[in-house]
C-alpha positions in Angstrom: -43.1 4.8 -71.8 -42.2 5.9 -68.2 -39.8 3.7 -66.3 -41.1 1.5 -63.5 -39.5 3.6 -60.8 -41.3 6.7 -62.0 -44.6 4.8 -61.8 -43.8 3.5 -58.3 -43.4 7.1 -56.9 -47.0 8.2 -57.4 -48.3 4.8 -56.5 -46.6 5.0 -53.1 -48.1 8.5 -52.5 -51.6 7.4 -53.4 -51.2 4.2 -51.3 -50.0 6.1 -48.3 -52.9 8.5 -48.5 -55.5 5.8 -48.9 -54.1 3.8 -46.0 -54.3 6.9 -43.7 -57.8 7.7 -44.9 -58.9 4.1 -44.4 -57.5 4.1 -40.9 -59.3 7.3 -40.0 -62.6 6.0 -41.4 -62.1 2.7 -39.4 -61.6 4.7 -36.2 -64.6 6.9 -36.8 -66.9 3.9 -37.6 -65.6 2.0 -34.6 -66.9 4.8 -32.3 -63.5 5.8 -30.8 -63.5 9.2 -29.0 -61.4 11.6 -31.1 -60.8 13.9 -28.1 -58.5 12.5 -25.4 -57.2 14.6 -22.5 -54.6 16.5 -24.7 -56.9 16.8 -27.7 -59.6 18.4 -25.6 -57.2 21.2 -24.7 -56.2 21.9 -28.3 -59.7 21.7 -29.6 -61.2 24.0 -27.0 -58.3 26.5 -27.3 -58.9 26.6 -31.1 -62.5 27.4 -30.5 -61.7 30.1 -28.0 -59.2 31.6 -30.4 -61.9 31.9 -33.0 -64.3 33.4 -30.5 -62.0 35.8 -28.6 -59.1 36.3 -31.0 -56.6 35.3 -28.2 -54.7 32.2 -27.1 -56.6 30.9 -24.1 -56.1 27.7 -22.1 -59.3 26.0 -23.3 -60.9 26.0 -19.8 -64.0 27.7 -18.6 -61.9 30.3 -16.8 -60.4 31.3 -20.2 -56.9 32.1 -18.8 -54.0 33.0 -21.2 -52.5 29.9 -22.7 -49.1 29.0 -21.2 -48.8 25.2 -21.2 -49.0 24.7 -25.0 -47.5 26.2 -28.1 -49.8 27.9 -30.6 -48.9 26.2 -33.8 -51.3 23.3 -33.7 -54.0 25.5 -32.2 -53.7 27.8 -35.3 -53.9 24.8 -37.5 -57.1 23.6 -35.9 -58.5 27.2 -35.8 -58.0 27.7 -39.5 -59.8 24.4 -40.3 -62.6 25.2 -37.9 -63.0 28.7 -39.4 -63.4 27.2 -42.9 -65.4 24.0 -42.1 -66.9 24.6 -38.7 -66.4 22.5 -35.5 -66.0 19.2 -37.4 -63.4 16.5 -36.9 -63.2 15.2 -40.4 -61.5 18.2 -42.0 -58.7 18.0 -39.4 -58.2 14.2 -39.9 -58.3 14.6 -43.7 -55.7 17.4 -43.5 -53.5 15.3 -41.2 -53.7 12.4 -43.6 -52.5 14.6 -46.4 -49.7 16.1 -44.2 -48.5 12.6 -43.1 -48.5 11.6 -46.7 -46.3 14.6 -47.4 -44.1 13.3 -44.6 -43.8 10.0 -46.5 -42.5 11.8 -49.5 -40.0 13.9 -47.5 -38.7 10.7 -45.8 -37.7 9.5 -49.3 -36.3 12.8 -50.4 -33.9 12.9 -47.4 -32.0 9.8 -48.8 -32.4 10.6 -52.5 -28.6 11.0 -52.7 -28.4 7.3 -52.2 -30.4 6.6 -55.4 -34.0 6.5 -56.5 -34.4 3.0 -55.2 -33.4 4.0 -51.7 -35.8 7.0 -51.9 -38.7 4.7 -52.9 -37.8 2.2 -50.2 -37.8 5.0 -47.5 -41.2 6.1 -48.8 -42.6 2.6 -48.6 -41.4 2.1 -45.0 -42.8 5.5 -43.9 -46.1 4.8 -45.8 -46.5 1.5 -43.8 -45.4 3.0 -40.5 -48.0 2.1 -37.9 -46.8 4.9 -35.7 -47.4 7.5 -38.4 -50.7 6.0 -39.5 -52.0 5.8 -35.9 -51.0 9.4 -35.0 -52.5 10.8 -38.2 -55.9 9.5 -37.1 -55.9 11.4 -33.8 -56.3 15.1 -33.1 -52.8 15.5 -31.6 -49.7 17.5 -32.6 -47.6 14.4 -33.7 -48.3 14.4 -37.5 -47.7 18.1 -37.9 -44.6 18.1 -35.7 -43.1 15.1 -37.6 -43.7 16.8 -40.9 -41.9 20.0 -39.8 -39.0 18.0 -38.4 -38.6 16.0 -41.7 -38.8 19.2 -43.7 -36.0 20.7 -41.6 -33.9 17.6 -42.0 -34.4 17.6 -45.8 -33.6 21.4 -46.0 -30.5 20.9 -43.9 -29.4 17.9 -46.0 -29.8 20.0 -49.2 -28.2 23.0 -47.7 -25.1 21.2 -46.6 -24.8 19.4 -50.0 -25.4 22.5 -52.2 -25.0 25.6 -50.0 -28.1 27.0 -51.5 -29.8 29.8 -49.5 -33.3 28.6 -50.2 -32.5 25.3 -48.5 -30.9 27.1 -45.5 -34.0 29.2 -45.1 -36.2 26.2 -45.5 -34.4 24.3 -42.8 -34.5 27.2 -40.4 -38.1 28.0 -41.1 -39.2 24.3 -40.7 -37.4 23.7 -37.4 -38.9 27.0 -36.2 -42.4 25.8 -37.2 -41.7 22.5 -35.4 -41.0 24.5 -32.2 -44.1 26.5 -32.7 -46.0 23.2 -32.6 -44.1 21.6 -29.7 -41.3 23.2 -27.6 -39.2 19.9 -27.6 -37.3 21.0 -30.7 -36.2 24.4 -29.3 -32.6 23.2 -28.6 -32.3 21.8 -32.1 -32.5 25.4 -33.5 -29.0 26.3 -32.4 -27.7 22.8 -32.9 -28.9 22.6 -36.5 -27.6 26.1 -37.4 -24.2 25.3 -35.9 -24.0 21.9 -37.5 -25.0 23.3 -41.0 -22.4 26.0 -40.7 -19.7 23.6 -39.7 -20.5 21.1 -42.5 -20.5 23.9 -45.1 -17.1 25.1 -43.8 -15.6 21.6 -44.0 -16.9 21.4 -47.6 -15.6 24.6 -49.0 -13.4 26.1 -46.3 -15.1 29.5 -46.4 -15.7 31.1 -43.0 -17.9 33.7 -44.6 -20.3 31.3 -46.3 -20.5 28.9 -43.3 -21.2 31.6 -40.7 -23.6 33.3 -43.1 -25.5 30.1 -43.5 -25.6 29.4 -39.8 -26.8 32.9 -39.1 -29.5 32.8 -41.8 -30.8 29.5 -40.5 -30.9 30.8 -37.0 -32.7 34.0 -38.0 -35.3 32.0 -40.0 -36.0 29.8 -37.0 -36.2 32.6 -34.4 -38.4 34.7 -36.7 -41.1 32.0 -36.3 -41.1 31.7 -32.5 -40.2 35.3 -31.5 -43.7 36.6 -31.7 -44.8 34.0 -29.1 -41.9 34.8 -26.9 -42.7 38.6 -27.1 -46.3 37.7 -26.2 -45.2 35.7 -23.1 -42.8 38.5 -22.1 -45.6 41.1 -22.4 -48.1 39.1 -20.3 -45.8 37.3 -17.8 -42.4 39.0 -18.0 -40.8 35.7 -19.3 -39.1 34.7 -22.5 -39.8 31.0 -21.9 -42.1 29.3 -24.5 -44.3 27.3 -22.1 -44.9 26.4 -18.5 -44.7 22.6 -19.1 -41.2 22.1 -17.7 -42.2 22.1 -14.0 -45.1 19.7 -14.3 -43.2 17.3 -16.7 -40.1 17.2 -14.6 -41.8 16.7 -11.2 -44.9 14.6 -12.1 -43.3 12.4 -14.8 -39.5 12.3 -14.7 -38.8 12.5 -10.9 -42.0 10.6 -10.2 -40.9 7.7 -12.3 -37.5 7.6 -10.6 -39.1 7.8 -7.1 -41.5 5.0 -8.0 -38.5 2.9 -9.0 -36.7 3.6 -5.8 -39.8 3.1 -3.6 -41.4 0.2 -5.5 -44.6 2.1 -6.0 -46.5 3.3 -9.1 -45.7 6.6 -10.8 -49.1 8.1 -9.8 -48.5 7.3 -6.2 -45.0 8.8 -6.4 -46.3 11.9 -8.1 -48.9 12.5 -5.4 -46.2 12.2 -2.7 -43.9 14.7 -4.5 -46.8 17.2 -4.9 -47.7 16.8 -1.3 -44.1 17.5 -0.3 -43.9 20.7 -2.4 -47.4 22.0 -1.7 -46.4 24.2 1.2 -43.6 25.9 -0.8 -45.8 26.4 -3.8 -48.5 28.1 -1.7 -46.0 30.8 -0.8 -45.4 31.8 -4.5 -47.6 34.3 -6.2 -50.1 32.3 -8.2 -50.8 35.0 -10.8 -47.7 34.2 -12.9 -47.7 30.6 -14.2 -44.1 31.0 -15.4 -42.9 31.8 -11.9 -44.8 28.8 -10.6 -43.2 26.6 -13.3 -39.7 27.9 -12.4 -40.3 27.2 -8.7 -41.6 23.7 -9.5 -38.5 23.0 -11.7 -36.3 24.1 -8.8 -38.2 21.8 -6.3 -38.2 18.9 -8.8 -34.4 19.2 -9.2 -34.0 19.2 -5.4 -36.3 16.1 -5.1 -34.3 14.5 -7.9 -31.0 15.0 -6.0 -32.5 13.1 -3.1 -33.1 9.9 -5.2 -30.5 7.1 -5.2 -28.2 7.0 -8.3 -29.1 3.4 -8.9 -32.8 4.3 -9.3 -32.0 7.1 -11.7 -29.9 4.8 -13.9 -32.4 2.0 -13.8 -35.3 4.3 -14.7 -33.5 5.8 -17.6 -32.4 2.4 -18.9 -36.0 1.2 -18.7 -37.1 4.3 -20.5 -34.5 3.8 -23.2 -35.5 0.1 -23.6 -39.1 1.1 -24.1 -38.2 3.9 -26.4 -36.2 1.6 -28.7 -38.1 -1.7 -28.4 -41.8 -0.9 -27.7 -43.8 -1.9 -30.8 -45.9 0.9 -32.3 -49.0 -1.3 -32.7 -49.6 -1.4 -28.9 -50.3 2.4 -28.9 -53.0 2.1 -31.6 -56.4 3.0 -30.1 -58.0 -0.3 -31.2 -55.3 -2.3 -29.5 -55.3 -0.2 -26.4 -59.0 -0.8 -26.1 -58.5 -4.6 -25.7 -58.8 -5.9 -22.1 -55.5 -5.6 -20.3 -54.1 -4.1 -17.1 -52.4 -0.7 -17.0 -48.6 -0.9 -17.5 -48.3 2.4 -15.6 -50.0 0.7 -12.6 -47.4 -2.1 -12.4 -44.3 -2.1 -10.3 -40.9 -3.9 -10.2 -38.2 -4.5 -12.8 -39.2 -4.1 -16.5 -39.2 -7.9 -17.4 -41.5 -8.6 -14.4 -43.8 -5.7 -15.3 -44.1 -6.8 -18.9 -44.7 -10.4 -18.0 -47.3 -9.5 -15.4 -49.1 -7.3 -17.8 -49.1 -9.8 -20.7 -50.2 -12.7 -18.4 -53.4 -10.7 -17.5 -54.1 -9.4 -21.0 -56.5 -10.5 -23.7 -54.9 -13.2 -26.0 -55.4 -10.9 -29.0 -53.3 -8.2 -27.3 -50.6 -10.7 -26.4 -50.5 -12.0 -30.0 -50.3 -8.5 -31.4 -47.6 -7.6 -28.9 -45.5 -10.6 -30.0 -45.9 -10.0 -33.7 -45.4 -6.3 -33.3 -42.2 -6.7 -31.3 -40.7 -9.1 -33.8 -41.5 -6.7 -36.7 -40.3 -3.7 -34.8 -37.0 -5.3 -33.7 -36.3 -6.1 -37.4 -37.0 -2.5 -38.3 -34.6 -1.3 -35.5 -31.9 -3.7 -36.7 -32.2 -2.3 -40.2 -32.1 1.3 -38.9 -29.1 0.5 -36.8 -27.2 -1.0 -39.7 -28.3 1.9 -41.9 -26.8 4.3 -39.3 -23.5 2.4 -39.5 -23.5 2.6 -43.4 -24.4 6.3 -43.2 -21.4 6.9 -40.8 -19.1 5.1 -43.2 -20.2 7.0 -46.3 -21.0 10.4 -44.9 -19.5 10.7 -41.4 -21.0 14.1 -40.5 -24.5 13.0 -41.7 -24.2 9.8 -39.7 -23.1 11.6 -36.5 -26.0 14.0 -36.9 -28.5 11.1 -37.2 -27.1 9.4 -34.1 -27.2 12.7 -32.1 -30.8 13.3 -33.3 -31.9 9.9 -32.0 -30.0 10.3 -28.7 -31.5 13.8 -28.2 -35.1 12.5 -28.4 -34.2 9.4 -26.3 -32.7 11.5 -23.5 -35.5 14.2 -23.8 -38.3 11.7 -23.1 -36.1 10.0 -20.5 -38.2 7.7 -18.3 -41.4 8.7 -20.1 -41.0 6.6 -23.2 -42.9 4.5 -25.7 -43.6 4.3 -29.4 -45.6 7.6 -29.5 -42.5 9.5 -28.2 -40.2 7.7 -30.6 -41.9 9.2 -33.6 -39.6 12.2 -33.9 -36.6 9.9 -33.9 -38.2 7.8 -36.7 -37.6 10.9 -38.9 -34.0 9.6 -39.2 -34.5 5.9 -38.3 -36.8 5.2 -41.3 -34.4 6.7 -43.9 -31.6 4.7 -42.3 -33.6 1.5 -42.5 -34.1 2.2 -46.2 -30.3 2.6 -46.6 -29.8 -0.8 -45.0 -32.4 -2.5 -47.2 -30.7 -1.0 -50.3 -27.4 -2.3 -49.1 -28.8 -5.8 -48.5 -30.5 -5.8 -51.9 -27.3 -4.8 -53.7 -25.2 -7.5 -51.8 -27.8 -10.1 -52.6 -27.7 -9.2 -56.3 -23.9 -9.3 -56.3 -24.0 -12.8 -54.7 -26.6 -14.0 -57.2 -24.6 -12.6 -60.2 -21.4 -14.2 -58.8 -23.1 -17.5 -58.3 -24.7 -17.4 -61.8 -21.3 -16.5 -63.4 -19.6 -19.4 -61.6 -22.3 -21.9 -62.8 -21.9 -20.6 -66.4 -18.2 -21.5 -66.3 
């Protein structure tokens, strides 16, 4: 007869899949539009790839794609080639992929015992953030799966030194970058970290440098064809042209809005107006040159902002990154009557209070419950990080740096959606904390029972 823990494993997998399928069906029957602004770009680009055999920007002008990575477009194109221009195969595939993410979340902490692995799977299976993103035609589910796969491969590689794990970690972080360029700096960091950890374990420079080199090569092999394509078309080795728009219209605009007491949209319009004359002098036929010029102008505009506004904006972004409940970003909750948070001004407590005071009571109730649940999750994750640092210092430091990287990367533009990559380590750490609490509670009960027996 199989042990209970062996029965729980497949039950958790089936439950996670059914929850995601039910959520997708609920969204479809509720009439929610599956194609928001970003989804339209990916969906159209996938259609143009099937029609023309080239990566185009999804617009009627059919210009070469430069603002997005091709990974998710290839994913959509493959499903559209097999099933036609239907949404359901994509959402079904994403439900399966996110269920695989649930499994990998558990495998990452398998060294702490089977109970810890199953706990991590349960937490990931019930993650509102994961469930919500799996039901939308966006890159998040595929990106998270690749990140988790890279973390699992790196964890196994540093524990065993096996080449297959090293190659898996490198390939997976390369695939994550092919989906979204945010993980590009992690390629070198993970290779260096894996090499250093392997050296500290066996004191072999040859094995450690070989491991780092192999991981780096596996990652670069995935993204190099895209870089070669960009260099051939635009004489640039950069991955995308998103940097300029993101830095100016989101990061600097948020800081300027804080300094001036305006909304981000108003600040972005002012920044664009200031740079319009300079941008007009740059050759418009190379989007990478335009992006580089926009980055330079955004940096100059950033230097003009007061230091206090920069600090305040980043602290507000960090607070939202860490504390915003995932349920508020669910499409059904967002559809409830409420003012736009982006359209409010002033300090964060005033903005939140003003928004909640004008929101539907159902939205306020969900915000309150979601915040309490999420803060409990974050408290567990924080304690789990401490336990991980005590037992495995290098793994703990890696987990902390992982969270800090995505926190700083999103900067002022924060929220539950942008926290999802950080949850790749937060959820396993929360499972470690729950296991510790369970063991301590059992020890107390056993001690109390023994004392009463005497």
